C-alpha positions as CSV (number, residue, x, y, z in Angstrom):
1,X,-72.3,-15.2,92.1
2,X,-69.7,-13.2,93.9
3,X,-70.2,-9.5,94.5
4,X,-68.1,-6.4,94.5
5,X,-68.5,-6.2,98.2
6,X,-67.1,-9.7,98.6
7,X,-64.1,-8.6,96.6
8,X,-63.6,-5.7,98.9
9,X,-64.2,-7.9,102.0
10,X,-61.5,-10.3,100.7
11,X,-59.0,-7.4,101.0
12,X,-60.5,-6.1,104.3
13,X,-61.8,-3.1,102.3
14,X,-58.2,-2.0,101.4
15,X,-57.3,-2.2,97.7
16,X,-54.2,0.0,98.1
17,X,-51.6,-1.3,95.6
18,X,-54.3,-3.2,93.7
19,X,-55.1,-2.5,90.0
20,X,-58.6,-3.2,88.8
21,X,-59.8,-3.5,85.2
22,X,-63.4,-2.4,84.8
23,X,-65.5,-3.0,81.7
24,X,-68.1,-0.2,81.6
25,X,-70.8,0.7,79.1
26,X,-70.0,4.2,78.0
27,X,-71.6,4.1,74.6
28,X,-72.7,7.7,74.9
29,X,-74.6,9.7,72.3
30,X,-72.5,12.6,70.9
31,X,-73.2,15.5,68.5
32,X,-71.0,17.9,66.6
33,X,-68.1,17.6,64.2
34,X,-65.2,15.1,64.6
35,X,-63.0,17.7,66.4
36,X,-65.8,19.1,68.7
37,X,-67.9,16.2,69.8
38,X,-70.4,17.1,72.6
39,X,-72.1,14.6,74.9
40,X,-75.9,14.8,74.6
41,X,-76.8,12.3,77.3
42,X,-74.4,11.3,80.1
43,X,-76.7,8.8,81.7
44,X,-74.5,5.8,81.1
45,X,-71.5,7.6,82.5
46,X,-73.3,8.6,85.6
47,X,-74.6,5.0,86.1
48,X,-71.0,3.8,86.1
49,X,-69.7,6.2,88.7
50,X,-70.8,4.3,91.9
51,X,-68.7,1.2,90.9
52,X,-65.7,3.4,90.1
53,X,-66.0,5.3,93.4
54,X,-66.3,2.2,95.5
55,X,-63.0,0.9,94.1
56,X,-61.3,4.3,94.2
57,X,-62.4,4.9,97.8
58,X,-60.8,1.6,98.7
59,X,-57.6,2.8,97.3
60,X,-57.6,0.8,94.0
61,X,-56.0,2.0,90.8
62,X,-58.8,1.7,88.3
63,X,-58.4,1.0,84.5
64,X,-61.7,1.5,82.7
65,X,-62.3,0.0,79.2
66,X,-65.3,0.6,77.0
67,X,-66.5,1.1,73.4
68,X,-68.2,3.9,71.6
69,X,-70.1,3.5,68.4
70,X,-69.2,0.9,65.7
71,X,-65.7,1.6,64.4
72,X,-64.5,-1.2,62.2
73,X,-61.3,-2.1,64.1
74,X,-59.4,1.1,63.4
75,X,-59.1,4.6,64.8
76,X,-61.7,7.1,63.8
77,X,-61.8,10.5,65.5
78,X,-65.6,10.7,65.8
79,X,-65.6,7.5,68.0
80,X,-62.8,8.6,70.4
81,X,-63.7,8.4,74.1
82,X,-61.9,11.7,74.7
83,X,-65.2,13.6,75.4
84,X,-66.2,10.8,77.8
85,X,-62.9,11.0,79.7
86,X,-63.5,14.8,80.2
87,X,-67.0,14.2,81.6
88,X,-65.7,11.4,83.9
89,X,-63.2,13.9,85.3
90,X,-66.0,16.4,86.0
91,X,-68.1,13.8,87.7
92,X,-65.3,12.4,89.9
93,X,-64.3,15.9,91.1
94,X,-60.9,16.1,92.6
95,X,-59.8,12.6,91.6
96,X,-57.1,12.2,89.0
97,X,-58.6,10.9,85.7
98,X,-56.2,10.1,82.8
99,X,-57.1,9.3,79.2
100,X,-54.9,7.0,77.2
101,X,-55.5,8.2,73.6
102,X,-53.9,7.0,70.5
103,X,-55.2,4.5,68.0
104,X,-55.2,1.4,70.2
105,X,-56.8,0.6,73.6
106,X,-53.7,-1.4,74.7
107,X,-51.0,0.5,72.8
108,X,-47.9,2.3,74.1
109,X,-49.9,5.2,75.6
110,X,-52.1,2.8,77.5
111,X,-49.2,0.7,78.8
112,X,-47.3,3.8,80.0
113,X,-50.4,5.3,81.6
114,X,-51.3,2.1,83.3
115,X,-47.8,1.7,84.6
116,X,-47.9,5.2,86.1
117,X,-51.3,4.8,87.7
118,X,-51.6,5.1,91.4
119,X,-54.2,4.2,94.0
120,X,-57.2,6.4,93.9
121,X,-56.7,7.3,90.3
122,X,-58.7,6.3,87.2
123,X,-57.4,5.6,83.7
124,X,-59.8,5.4,80.7
125,X,-58.5,3.4,77.7
126,X,-59.3,4.4,74.2
127,X,-62.2,2.8,72.3
128,X,-62.0,-1.0,72.5
129,X,-63.4,-1.3,69.0
130,X,-60.4,0.5,67.5
131,X,-58.9,-3.0,67.9
132,X,-60.6,-5.6,65.6
133,X,-59.7,-8.3,68.0
134,X,-62.3,-7.1,70.5
135,X,-65.2,-8.3,68.4
136,X,-63.4,-11.1,66.5
137,X,-65.1,-14.4,66.1
138,X,-61.7,-16.0,66.5
139,X,-61.2,-17.0,70.1
140,X,-57.4,-16.8,69.8
141,X,-57.5,-13.3,68.5
142,X,-59.9,-12.2,71.3
143,X,-57.7,-14.0,73.8
144,X,-54.6,-12.1,72.6
145,X,-56.4,-8.8,73.3
146,X,-57.7,-10.1,76.6
147,X,-54.1,-10.9,77.5
148,X,-53.0,-7.3,76.8
149,X,-55.9,-5.9,78.8
150,X,-55.1,-8.1,81.8
151,X,-51.4,-7.1,81.5
152,X,-52.4,-3.5,82.1
153,X,-53.4,-4.4,85.7
154,X,-50.9,-7.2,86.3
155,X,-50.2,-7.8,89.9
156,X,-50.7,-10.3,92.7
157,X,-54.2,-9.1,93.6
158,X,-55.4,-7.6,90.3
159,X,-59.0,-8.3,89.4
160,X,-61.7,-7.6,86.7
161,X,-65.0,-5.9,87.4
162,X,-67.7,-6.5,84.8
163,X,-70.0,-3.5,84.9
164,X,-71.0,-3.1,81.2
165,X,-74.6,-4.4,81.5
166,X,-75.4,-3.4,77.9
167,X,-72.7,-5.6,76.4
168,X,-73.0,-8.7,78.7
169,X,-74.6,-10.7,75.9
170,X,-71.6,-10.1,73.5
171,X,-68.9,-12.7,73.1
172,X,-66.1,-10.1,73.1
173,X,-62.5,-9.9,74.5
174,X,-63.3,-7.4,77.2
175,X,-66.6,-9.1,78.2
176,X,-65.9,-12.9,78.1
177,X,-62.2,-13.7,77.4
178,X,-60.8,-11.4,80.1
179,X,-62.7,-13.2,82.8
180,X,-60.5,-16.3,82.1
181,X,-57.5,-14.3,83.0
182,X,-58.4,-12.3,86.1
183,X,-60.4,-12.9,89.2
184,X,-63.8,-11.5,88.2
185,X,-66.9,-10.0,89.9
186,X,-69.9,-8.0,88.7
187,X,-70.0,-4.3,89.3
188,X,-72.7,-2.4,91.2
189,X,-74.6,-1.5,88.0
190,X,-74.7,-5.1,86.8
191,X,-75.7,-6.4,90.2
192,X,-78.5,-3.8,90.4
193,X,-79.8,-4.7,86.9
194,X,-79.7,-8.5,87.8
195,X,-81.7,-7.8,90.9
196,X,-84.4,-6.1,88.9
197,X,-84.3,-8.8,86.2
198,X,-84.8,-11.4,89.0
199,X,-88.1,-9.6,90.0
200,X,-89.2,-9.2,86.4
201,X,-88.6,-12.8,85.5
202,X,-89.7,-14.6,88.8
203,X,-92.5,-12.6,90.5
204,X,-94.0,-10.1,88.0
205,X,-97.3,-8.5,88.7
206,X,-99.9,-9.0,86.0
207,X,-100.9,-8.0,83.4
208,X,-97.3,-8.2,82.3
209,X,-96.4,-6.1,79.3
210,X,-93.1,-6.6,77.5
211,X,-92.0,-3.9,75.0
212,X,-89.3,-5.1,72.6
213,X,-87.2,-2.7,70.5
214,X,-83.9,-2.6,68.8
215,X,-82.9,-3.3,65.2
216,X,-82.5,-7.1,65.0
217,X,-84.8,-10.0,65.9
218,X,-81.7,-12.2,65.9
219,X,-80.3,-10.3,68.9
220,X,-83.5,-11.2,70.8
221,X,-84.1,-14.8,70.0
222,X,-83.2,-16.1,73.5
223,X,-85.3,-13.4,75.1
224,X,-88.4,-14.1,73.0
225,X,-88.0,-17.8,73.5
226,X,-87.8,-17.4,77.3
227,X,-90.7,-15.0,77.4
228,X,-93.1,-17.2,75.5
229,X,-92.1,-20.5,77.0
230,X,-91.5,-19.5,80.7
231,X,-92.9,-16.1,81.5
232,X,-95.8,-14.7,79.6
233,X,-99.3,-16.2,80.2
234,X,-102.7,-15.6,78.9
235,X,-103.7,-12.0,79.3
236,X,-100.1,-10.7,79.0
237,X,-99.0,-8.6,76.1
238,X,-95.9,-8.3,73.9
239,X,-95.3,-5.0,72.1
240,X,-92.8,-5.0,69.2
241,X,-91.3,-1.8,67.8
242,X,-88.0,-0.7,66.4
243,X,-86.4,-2.2,63.3
244,X,-87.2,-5.7,64.4
245,X,-91.0,-4.9,64.0
246,X,-90.6,-5.2,60.2
247,X,-89.5,-8.8,60.4
248,X,-92.6,-9.5,62.5
249,X,-94.8,-7.6,60.0
250,X,-93.3,-9.7,57.2
251,X,-94.1,-12.8,59.2
252,X,-97.7,-11.7,59.1
253,X,-97.5,-11.5,55.3
254,X,-97.1,-7.8,54.9
255,X,-94.8,-6.0,52.5
256,X,-92.3,-3.8,54.3
257,X,-90.7,-2.0,51.4
258,X,-87.0,-1.3,51.9
259,X,-87.3,-1.5,55.7
260,X,-84.8,-3.3,57.8
261,X,-85.7,-7.0,57.4
262,X,-84.0,-10.2,58.6
263,X,-85.5,-12.5,55.9
264,X,-83.8,-15.5,57.4
265,X,-85.8,-15.0,60.6
266,X,-89.3,-14.7,59.2
267,X,-90.1,-18.4,59.7
268,X,-88.8,-18.2,63.3
269,X,-90.9,-15.2,64.0
270,X,-94.0,-16.8,62.5
271,X,-93.4,-19.6,65.0
272,X,-93.3,-17.1,67.8
273,X,-96.6,-15.5,66.6
274,X,-98.3,-18.9,66.6
275,X,-96.9,-19.8,70.0
276,X,-98.2,-16.5,71.4
277,X,-101.7,-17.1,70.0
278,X,-101.8,-20.6,71.5
279,X,-100.8,-19.1,74.9
280,X,-103.3,-16.3,74.8
281,X,-100.6,-13.7,74.7
282,X,-101.5,-10.6,72.7
283,X,-98.8,-9.5,70.3
284,X,-99.1,-5.8,69.2
285,X,-97.3,-4.7,66.1
286,X,-97.3,-1.2,64.8
287,X,-100.5,-0.4,63.0
288,X,-98.9,2.6,61.2
289,X,-95.3,3.7,60.7
290,X,-93.3,6.7,59.5
291,X,-91.9,5.7,56.1
292,X,-89.1,7.6,54.5
293,X,-87.2,7.6,51.3
294,X,-83.9,7.2,53.1
295,X,-82.3,6.8,56.5
296,X,-81.7,10.5,56.9
297,X,-83.1,13.3,59.1
298,X,-84.1,15.4,56.0
299,X,-85.5,12.5,54.0
300,X,-88.9,12.8,52.4
301,X,-91.3,10.9,54.8
302,X,-95.0,10.3,55.6
303,X,-97.1,8.3,58.0
304,X,-98.6,5.2,56.4
305,X,-100.5,2.2,57.5
306,X,-98.3,-0.8,58.3
307,X,-100.0,-2.7,55.5
308,X,-99.4,0.0,53.0
309,X,-95.7,0.7,53.1
310,X,-94.6,1.8,49.6
311,X,-92.1,-0.5,47.9
312,X,-89.5,2.3,47.7
313,X,-89.9,3.5,51.3
314,X,-88.4,2.2,54.6
315,X,-90.2,2.3,58.0
316,X,-88.2,4.2,60.5
317,X,-90.5,4.7,63.5
318,X,-93.9,3.7,64.8
319,X,-96.7,6.1,63.8
320,X,-99.0,8.1,66.0
321,X,-101.8,5.5,66.0
322,X,-99.4,2.8,67.0
323,X,-98.1,5.1,69.7
324,X,-101.6,5.5,71.1
325,X,-102.2,1.7,70.9
326,X,-99.0,0.9,72.7
327,X,-99.7,3.5,75.4
328,X,-103.1,2.0,76.0
329,X,-101.6,-1.5,76.2
330,X,-99.3,-0.5,79.1
331,X,-101.9,1.7,80.8
332,X,-103.3,-1.1,83.0
333,X,-100.1,-3.2,83.3
334,X,-98.8,-4.2,86.7
335,X,-95.4,-4.9,85.3
336,X,-93.7,-3.3,82.2
337,X,-90.4,-4.7,80.9
338,X,-88.9,-2.5,78.2
339,X,-86.0,-3.9,76.2
340,X,-84.4,-1.8,73.6
341,X,-83.1,1.8,73.0
């Protein structure tokens, strides 16, 4: 796999006159009303800065694309990347940072801003998911958006830098399709994550404990298959939390009330549990959960045993006993791999 350094070396470290498209992961938590959104955690923005700076220092004109939240293919003010652009400007100091607003990531504002962009300057496009083609299942639709993204950096030496580690598993226009249109390399964030993953999957210390979270089992099928078939051995542990835990609990025959449940994955998960037992891998599921009347901060809620979730309640978090059990399970681990939010 080529590296960002190899891209720089290919140009003798001089990217003056070169426009680079960068896919970053800027899915940043925000609070406040639609007209006064405030960033509550800028960790993902800061993690993206080294790649941007490496390109800007080499004289490149950098066009950054990213998504925020889950808009359904149309503009919504609460999901605008405007607050993120302001924070990028603060983090990059004296560098020129421009934001192409509007209701489309590749609309007129984006095209005009990209055309005016100079070396050492950064342009952030509006939320990619304001365009339904970004996440379309139709390859031609995604390809049309990828064409428009590539056109924003058109030039003899233009390139694409993939640095959105959190979206690499998505078949989306800005992740997959654009790589067929531009010379592509991973960014520093992705390269660093891959280096860590190499250690985690090739030479882990044991006991090895994997903590899986997130909402959907279906998003983790490949991960779980790999863990149980190629990585975890007798004495290792698999901890399952988040929304996906309720599909695992259902696979063990428990009622999960109105909790998030992928009923079409229950048989698959049951197979995973059987495979883990045969391999001597301990699977820890929550022994208690916080069950609420609704998915709301002010909903009526209580801690209940995992085998006693009321039919009209949904589990929204692990309970205190489960937290203690999970903590004990990682206490003597040599390697801990945490996947999820």
